[in-house]
C-alpha positions as CSV (number, residue, x, y, z in Angstrom):
1,A,-139.4,-192.4,144.9
2,G,-135.4,-191.0,144.4
3,F,-134.4,-194.6,145.6
4,I,-136.5,-196.5,143.4
5,Q,-135.4,-194.8,140.5
6,L,-132.1,-195.0,140.8
7,A,-132.2,-198.6,141.6
8,I,-134.3,-199.3,138.7
9,G,-131.6,-197.1,136.4
10,I,-128.9,-199.6,137.7
11,T,-131.0,-202.2,136.8
12,F,-131.9,-201.5,133.5
13,L,-127.9,-200.3,132.8
14,L,-127.0,-203.3,134.5
15,Q,-129.4,-205.6,131.8
16,T,-128.2,-203.1,129.3
17,V,-124.6,-204.3,129.9
18,L,-125.1,-208.2,130.1
19,G,-127.1,-208.5,127.5
20,I,-124.4,-206.3,124.7
21,W,-122.0,-208.4,126.3
22,G,-123.4,-211.3,125.9
23,N,-125.2,-210.5,122.1
24,F,-121.8,-210.2,120.7
25,S,-120.0,-212.7,122.5
26,L,-123.1,-215.3,120.2
27,L,-122.3,-212.7,117.4
28,F,-118.9,-212.8,117.4
29,H,-118.9,-216.7,117.8
30,Y,-121.0,-216.5,114.5
31,L,-119.1,-214.6,112.6
32,F,-116.2,-216.8,113.9
33,L,-117.8,-219.0,113.1
34,Y,-118.6,-218.1,109.2
35,H,-115.3,-216.9,108.7
36,T,-112.9,-220.7,109.1
37,Q,-113.4,-224.2,108.5
38,C,-115.1,-224.5,110.7
39,R,-119.4,-225.6,109.7
40,M,-122.2,-223.0,110.3
41,R,-125.7,-224.8,110.0
42,V,-128.7,-223.5,109.0
43,T,-130.3,-222.6,112.5
44,D,-127.0,-220.9,113.3
45,L,-127.1,-218.2,110.1
46,I,-131.4,-217.7,112.0
47,C,-129.7,-217.5,114.8
48,K,-126.4,-214.6,113.8
49,H,-129.9,-212.8,112.5
50,L,-131.7,-212.9,116.1
51,T,-128.5,-211.8,117.9
52,I,-129.0,-208.6,115.3
53,A,-132.0,-207.9,115.7
54,N,-131.8,-208.2,120.0
55,I,-128.6,-205.6,119.6
56,L,-130.8,-203.3,118.0
57,V,-134.0,-203.5,121.3
58,I,-130.9,-203.4,123.2
59,L,-129.3,-200.1,121.9
60,S,-132.5,-197.9,120.9
61,K,-134.2,-199.6,124.1
62,G,-132.1,-200.1,126.5
63,V,-129.7,-197.6,125.8
64,P,-132.2,-194.6,126.1
65,Q,-133.8,-196.6,129.2
66,T,-130.9,-196.4,130.9
67,V,-129.7,-192.7,130.5
68,T,-133.1,-191.2,131.0
69,A,-133.9,-193.6,134.6
70,L,-130.5,-192.4,135.8
71,R,-130.9,-188.4,134.7
72,L,-127.7,-188.4,132.5
73,K,-129.1,-187.0,129.0
74,Y,-132.5,-185.9,127.7
75,F,-133.0,-187.0,123.9
76,S,-134.3,-183.6,122.5
77,S,-133.7,-184.1,118.8
78,D,-136.2,-184.7,116.9
79,F,-134.1,-186.7,114.3
80,A,-133.2,-189.2,117.4
81,C,-136.2,-189.9,118.3
82,R,-137.0,-190.9,115.3
83,L,-133.7,-193.1,114.6
84,I,-134.7,-194.4,118.3
85,L,-138.1,-195.6,118.1
86,Y,-137.6,-197.1,114.5
87,V,-134.5,-198.5,115.1
88,E,-136.3,-200.5,118.6
89,K,-139.8,-200.8,116.2
90,V,-137.2,-203.0,113.0
91,G,-135.6,-204.7,115.7
92,R,-138.5,-205.9,117.9
93,T,-140.2,-206.8,114.8
94,M,-136.7,-209.4,113.6
95,S,-136.7,-210.8,117.0
96,I,-140.5,-212.2,115.9
97,S,-139.5,-213.3,112.8
98,T,-136.8,-215.3,113.3
99,T,-138.0,-216.7,116.0
100,C,-140.5,-217.8,114.0
101,L,-138.8,-218.3,111.5
102,L,-136.6,-220.9,113.6
103,N,-138.6,-223.1,115.8
104,V,-140.9,-223.5,112.0
105,F,-138.0,-224.8,110.5
106,Q,-136.7,-226.8,113.5
107,T,-140.2,-228.0,112.7
108,I,-139.7,-229.4,109.5
109,T,-136.1,-230.8,110.2
110,I,-137.3,-232.8,112.8
111,S,-140.5,-234.4,111.2
112,P,-140.7,-237.7,109.8
113,M,-139.7,-238.5,106.6
114,N,-143.0,-240.3,105.6
115,S,-144.5,-237.0,107.0
116,C,-146.5,-234.0,105.4
117,W,-143.3,-232.3,105.8
118,K,-141.3,-234.8,104.2
119,N,-140.9,-232.5,100.5
120,L,-139.5,-229.9,102.8
121,K,-136.6,-231.4,104.9
122,V,-134.7,-231.1,101.5
123,K,-135.5,-227.6,100.2
124,A,-136.0,-225.9,103.2
125,P,-132.6,-224.9,103.9
126,K,-132.2,-223.0,100.3
127,Y,-135.1,-220.8,101.1
128,I,-133.8,-219.6,104.3
129,A,-131.1,-216.4,103.4
130,F,-133.5,-215.4,101.2
131,S,-136.8,-215.9,103.6
132,I,-134.3,-213.8,105.7
133,S,-132.9,-210.8,103.8
134,F,-137.2,-210.3,102.6
135,C,-137.6,-210.3,106.2
136,W,-135.0,-207.5,106.8
137,I,-135.9,-205.7,103.8
138,Q,-140.2,-205.9,104.6
139,C,-139.3,-205.2,108.3
140,M,-137.2,-201.4,107.5
141,L,-139.5,-200.4,104.9
142,V,-142.9,-200.5,106.7
143,H,-141.6,-199.1,110.2
144,L,-140.0,-196.4,107.3
145,I,-143.8,-195.4,106.9
146,F,-144.7,-194.9,111.3
147,P,-141.5,-191.8,111.9
148,L,-142.6,-189.7,108.2
149,Y,-145.8,-189.4,109.4
150,A,-145.1,-188.4,113.0
151,I,-144.2,-186.0,114.9
152,Y,-141.6,-186.9,117.6
153,V,-140.9,-184.6,120.9
154,S,-138.5,-185.4,124.3
155,P,-140.4,-185.5,128.0
156,K,-139.0,-181.9,128.3
157,R,-140.5,-180.3,125.4
158,H,-144.1,-182.9,126.0
159,S,-146.7,-180.6,125.9
160,T,-150.0,-182.3,127.7
161,N,-152.0,-181.3,124.9
162,M,-150.9,-183.1,121.9
163,T,-153.6,-185.6,121.5
164,N,-152.7,-189.6,120.6
165,T,-149.8,-189.2,122.4
166,R,-147.2,-191.9,122.7
167,D,-144.7,-191.7,125.7
168,S,-142.0,-194.1,125.8
169,G,-140.2,-191.9,128.7
170,Y,-137.2,-190.8,126.5
171,C,-139.4,-189.7,123.2
172,A,-142.6,-189.4,122.2
173,A,-144.6,-189.4,119.6
174,A,-147.9,-187.7,118.8
175,D,-149.7,-190.1,115.8
176,L,-151.4,-187.8,112.5
177,E,-154.0,-188.7,111.2
178,K,-152.3,-189.9,107.7
179,I,-151.5,-193.1,109.2
180,S,-154.8,-194.9,110.3
181,G,-155.7,-197.2,112.8
182,S,-156.4,-200.0,109.8
183,L,-153.5,-199.7,108.5
184,Y,-151.3,-199.9,111.4
185,V,-153.0,-203.7,111.9
186,A,-152.6,-204.4,109.1
187,L,-148.8,-204.0,108.5
188,I,-147.8,-204.3,112.8
189,V,-149.9,-206.3,114.4
190,F,-151.4,-208.7,112.2
191,P,-148.1,-210.2,111.2
192,E,-147.1,-210.2,114.9
193,V,-150.1,-211.9,115.0
194,S,-149.4,-214.8,113.1
195,F,-145.9,-215.1,113.9
196,S,-147.3,-215.6,117.9
197,V,-148.9,-218.4,116.2
198,L,-146.7,-220.1,114.3
199,I,-144.4,-220.3,116.8
200,F,-147.1,-221.8,119.2
201,W,-148.8,-224.0,116.5
202,A,-144.5,-225.1,115.6
203,S,-143.6,-225.3,119.5
204,G,-146.2,-227.7,120.0
205,S,-145.2,-230.0,116.9
206,M,-142.3,-229.8,117.8
207,I,-143.2,-231.3,121.5
208,L,-145.7,-234.2,119.4
209,T,-142.2,-235.2,117.7
210,L,-139.9,-235.7,120.4
211,Y,-142.0,-237.4,122.2
212,R,-143.5,-239.3,119.9
213,H,-139.7,-239.9,119.2
214,S,-139.4,-240.9,122.6
215,Q,-142.1,-243.5,123.0
216,R,-140.4,-245.0,120.4
217,I,-136.8,-245.7,121.1
218,Q,-138.0,-246.7,124.9
219,Y,-136.4,-249.4,124.8
220,I,-133.3,-248.5,123.5
221,H,-133.0,-245.8,127.3
222,K,-133.6,-249.2,129.0
223,A,-131.1,-251.0,127.8
224,T,-128.8,-247.6,128.5
225,V,-127.8,-247.1,131.3
226,S,-126.6,-243.2,131.2
227,P,-128.7,-242.6,127.9
228,R,-128.1,-239.2,126.2
229,L,-130.4,-237.2,124.0
230,P,-129.5,-237.2,120.2
231,A,-127.9,-234.2,119.6
232,E,-130.9,-232.6,116.9
233,S,-133.7,-233.7,120.1
234,R,-130.7,-231.1,122.8
235,A,-130.9,-228.7,120.0
236,T,-134.3,-228.9,119.4
237,Q,-135.0,-228.9,123.2
238,I,-133.2,-224.9,123.0
239,I,-135.3,-224.0,120.0
240,L,-138.4,-225.4,122.9
241,R,-136.9,-223.3,125.5
242,L,-135.8,-219.9,123.0
243,A,-139.2,-219.6,121.7
244,S,-141.5,-220.1,125.6
245,T,-139.3,-217.2,126.7
246,F,-140.3,-215.2,123.5
247,M,-144.0,-216.0,123.7
248,C,-143.7,-214.7,127.8
249,F,-142.3,-211.8,128.1
250,H,-143.4,-211.0,124.2
251,T,-147.1,-211.2,126.2
252,L,-145.8,-209.5,128.3
253,S,-144.0,-206.9,126.7
254,C,-148.1,-207.0,124.7
255,I,-150.4,-206.1,127.7
256,F,-147.7,-203.3,129.4
257,N,-147.4,-201.8,125.8
258,F,-151.1,-201.3,125.2
259,T,-152.6,-200.5,129.7
260,L,-149.0,-198.1,128.2
261,A,-151.2,-196.6,125.3
262,L,-154.2,-195.8,127.4
263,F,-152.9,-193.5,129.7
264,H,-151.8,-189.9,127.7
265,N,-149.5,-189.4,130.8
266,P,-148.7,-192.6,132.1
267,S,-146.7,-192.9,135.8
268,W,-143.1,-193.2,135.5
269,W,-142.9,-196.9,137.4
270,L,-145.1,-197.9,134.6
271,L,-143.1,-196.5,131.3
272,Y,-139.9,-199.0,132.7
273,I,-141.5,-202.0,134.1
274,T,-142.0,-201.7,130.5
275,G,-139.1,-200.6,129.3
276,L,-137.5,-203.4,131.1
277,I,-140.1,-206.2,129.9
278,S,-138.8,-205.1,126.5
279,V,-135.5,-205.8,126.8
280,C,-135.6,-209.2,129.2
281,F,-135.4,-211.5,125.5
282,P,-133.1,-210.3,124.1
283,F,-131.1,-210.5,127.5
284,I,-131.8,-213.8,128.3
285,S,-132.2,-215.3,124.5
286,P,-128.5,-215.5,123.7
287,F,-127.4,-217.7,127.6
288,L,-129.7,-219.6,125.9
289,L,-128.2,-220.0,122.5
290,M,-124.7,-220.3,124.3
291,S,-125.7,-223.3,126.1
292,R,-126.3,-225.2,122.7
293,D,-123.5,-223.9,121.2
294,S,-121.3,-224.4,124.6
295,T,-118.4,-227.7,123.1
296,L,-118.8,-225.7,120.1
297,S,-117.3,-222.2,122.1
298,I,-114.7,-223.8,124.1
299,L,-113.4,-224.8,120.7
300,C,-113.5,-222.6,118.6
301,I,-111.7,-219.8,121.4
302,L,-109.2,-222.5,122.0
303,Y,-108.5,-222.5,117.8
304,M,-108.7,-218.8,118.5
305,K,-105.4,-218.8,121.0
306,N,-103.7,-221.3,118.3
307,S,-103.9,-219.5,115.4
308,V,-100.8,-218.2,115.2
309,S,-99.8,-221.4,114.3
310,P,-100.6,-222.9,110.4
311,N,-100.3,-226.5,110.8
312,L,-102.6,-226.1,113.6
313,N,-104.9,-223.9,111.0
314,R,-104.8,-226.2,108.7
315,K,-105.8,-228.7,110.8
316,M,-108.8,-226.9,111.9
């Protein structure tokens, strides 16, 4: 068991280090676009906030799980447990919110001009910044309720006679009666289910739109030797991969978290597997998004290397 736990700890460590490196690299890329003359797309703005949400999840889930699995330290502070679990919940909710927003926006963007979304194609970009800000404010306020009305203890001080406890491996939460199940469903479960349904619908709509578009221009593709997909279609395919990856790991995470909630004293392997799955999407998503912006990333790196030249700065 000790060797297996060490292997899991090393897996957590690699997942956390690579995830932090990938997300911070992508975040730097978006910030670089914002502070230079390179034009930042609306989807880049959404992906930037998705990257921030991923960083929050990795720092609040991956790092504590790594530290605990390697037995480097136990979180004995009540404030530390409250802060870690609060940041994790905010990051998780923002991850699904921004993924949903990205999919819906791309669906509207690639929709035909004669579709029912034709009026939103022009208006949608104007409301993206407001929508993201609203999601952040709502997530931070909603999840602030639960740390205020729950008792957090570390596993070292975890008492077996405490009821309604939810152990995450490094912190355990004992829910108080002030937080009802209906309130949790209304504020947490229902929005997540709604976002998941929207992601499924948007992904299906994008697949259908791409299929119809490929059918219309099939004769053009036959006339070319090596046809290439339009930039918008390539970006849509990356977003579809991102959405499918998210829904796969999100569904697995929900199943394991539900299973975890059924046990009063869950086994250590169930805790660690649940933690590994919950960090998989934040770990993988930056590399999926990097594949979309690989050419632009190379250009920006070249710009950064030659930024000492004022003339080159003006050209770019």
